[in-house]
C-alpha positions, 0 to 999 in steps of 0.5 A: 542214499537213494531209494533204488540203492536202499531197495537193492540193499534190502533185496541183497539181504533177502537173497542172501538169507534165502540162499543160506536157508536153501544151503541148510535145507540141502545139508539136512537133506544130505544128512537124511539121505545117509551122506548122499549129497542132495542138492536142490536145483534152481529149477526144482525150487522154481517148480515148488512155486510154479507147479506145472511149468517146465522152464528149462524146456522153453529156455535157450541153452545158457538159461537152462544151464543156470536152472540146473545150478544149486539154488543156494549158489544162484541166490546167494551169489546174486545177493552177494553181488547186489550187496557189493554193488550197492554197498555204502561208500565213503567218497573221500573226494566228497568233502 
């Protein structure tokens, strides 16, 4: 297994864990709000790490749309995609 594959497998694990943590945080926020669904967008999570920046105002339409999607979905699906693309494969023709 190459170093790049190992790096992306680790990155996929980190992204999936972050996505699950954000999903749990959204569930707790929804319960605290009395059942009103509260979802953190990717932009709101971005603003936690880089306060004062407004990424959606400076980006073109499709990228700004991605920032409006719930953060758990973006990170979790990206992690699942990396996990699928860089999974361990047994090549049956490699004997």
